[in-house]
Phi, psi and omega in degrees: 000077188258008180245314180207158186263343182275051178232219193311310185290339183247289187299322183285354181238015180240130171231131182260139174290131178289131183211165181304317182294323181289322180298332183266354183297132173290166182296148168236172181207152169229136182213136179224135177215119180053242186264015181230152177217160182224136172228121177243132186262184186284359171263000184079012171285136180240146178227124179243129182242135175241154188225170172296158173292156184301329182266008180289145180283319181256136185264138182203153174215149173236150181235124175257121180243132178220122174286163178285167174108156181301135173070012182296132180283167175253128175259134180238123176247160184226143179218126175273152177294145185270043181264000181247155181280337180213153182230155177291160179283338181206156177241147173269121181272135179225139172237116186051044177070004177269126183287135178238024177088186186263152170240114181283144180247146173272188184292347178258018180060038180243135180219174180223135180285149175285172178299320180292319179294321178296317179299327178280327183291316190302310177291331180295327179299331186272350183240023177055041177289162176275113182254118185220150174232128191231150174189140173052040177080000179254151179228133176245125186239131176264130178288142174262001182293117181100347185296316183302313181294321182291317181289329174296318178295323177297312178302317182296315181297320183273003177071035183257353184304131178082006178255162178299332183272001178296147178278329187246298183256085180284155179198194186258004176301144181298137178300335180293347178281348180290128181300143178288161174295149177262147180292154175288124180296146176256140177239121179274106180279151179249136181292133171246112191283333186227115180250025178279134178293140181219104183294342182286348182293334174235112180303145182304324182294341183258357186288328178299317178294320178297315180299323177296321178294320179296319181300327182293340181275354186257146174270186181260303183232014182259196187291345178246034176281163180213092192303322187262008185300309185300319180292315180292329181291346176294339178239094182304341180291345179283352178281123179263134186231130180226142178275133176259323184204177179303337183237356185235145179235157173245123179240150182214157178205148180299138182250320181201153175226124178246193183295324182217012177221157172212162181212144178245149173268143179232135177233146168263130182226162169290154184276003174208162181296144355288137186286329176046061185292143174239120179286124178273308180202153174251020181209059174260151180261333186196161174224139176203122171047053174086009178231138174256145183229140175233130177210128180216150175273141176287333174202172192300326184284352172074029179269005178206139186224162169223150182209154176215155174222154175225148179234140179279123181255012180101340179236326184204168173269126179261132176291120188247342176200152175207127180203161168236169178254015177098181183298158178278084187239014178057041176279309183204154175298128182086356177102163186270319189229166167255118183241083184280148168247349175219126175230142174215167172251114180272116179268110183275148180292148178278000000 
C-alpha cells in the first residue's frame, strides 16, 4: 500500500456509528493524483502535500496548508527525508534555477517558506517548473506531477473557484463569496471508571445468542466485514466484555490479522437481553477509559500511518478524529505530516 492509506487496511475496515454529530458533519475529502495528495477536514481547512518523484535520489516533501475563508493565506512547510546522518542548517531555494533565498532548517530537517518564497512557489507548481532546494552539493527536488489537479480540488472544496484568491482558476467573483471556516465540533466525553474486561458480565449460556446478534451487524465483503469473526466465534471466550454504564456494555472480538496490522470489532450492547448490538467499528486497535483507538501502518517499514479515535458520550461512541500521515515515501518514521479529514475537540469530564 504505497500510495494512500484510506484503502484496504483503513477504509475497508472502518464503520462509523451514525450519530447526531456525524449527521451534521460537513463534507471532508481526500484526493490523490500522481505525486500529490489533498486532505480537507470538517472545518474546511485543506492540506496538500507534494513529494519527490519515485526515482529521485534525495527524499523531500512540502505541505501547503490553507484555512477556509476569504483572503486566507497559504502556509508552506518543507521536510527532508530522514535518510541522512546530518543535514545542512539551511537550503537554497530555486525555481527554474532562479534563486529565491534560503530556507532555514531545524534539527529535524523541517523548514518553512517565507511569504515571498510562497508567492513564487504557487504559480510555479501549475506550470511544471523545476522546484529545487540545494545545499553542500546536494539537491532535493519536489515533483509537480499532480499538483494542478490537487490544488484545483482544494479550490473547489473551499469554494474559491473563480475568485481572485483561487490558486488555479482565478476570476472576478467577489472574495466575500468564499465560505467561512467552520468551528471545530465539541464532543462531551463521559468518564468510564473501569475498563477492565470481565467475562462474568455476559453469562456463558447467553453468549451463543449474543454472537448470533453480533454476526447480523456484519457484512460479507463490504466496509463492515469481519474476516475472522466466524472462526473466533467458535470460542465464546474470545469475546471481550467491558462495562460502559449501568446499562451498557462494550464487547469486542478480533476481525483480521495481517503481516503488520490487526483490527478488532467493537459493539455497544445492552447489558441484558435483548442485547441490540450497534457496531462502532470493525478496525480498532485498542480501548481505554471510554475511548477507542485505531492505528495502522501503510506498509511494514512504518513510514506512513493512519489513525482514528472515538469517544463515549454516555449513549454512543462519537467519531472524534481521522487522519493519515501522507504517502509512503520514506520521509520519516511514522510519516511526514498529519493530514486530518475529521477534527473535533473532546471535552473530558473533570
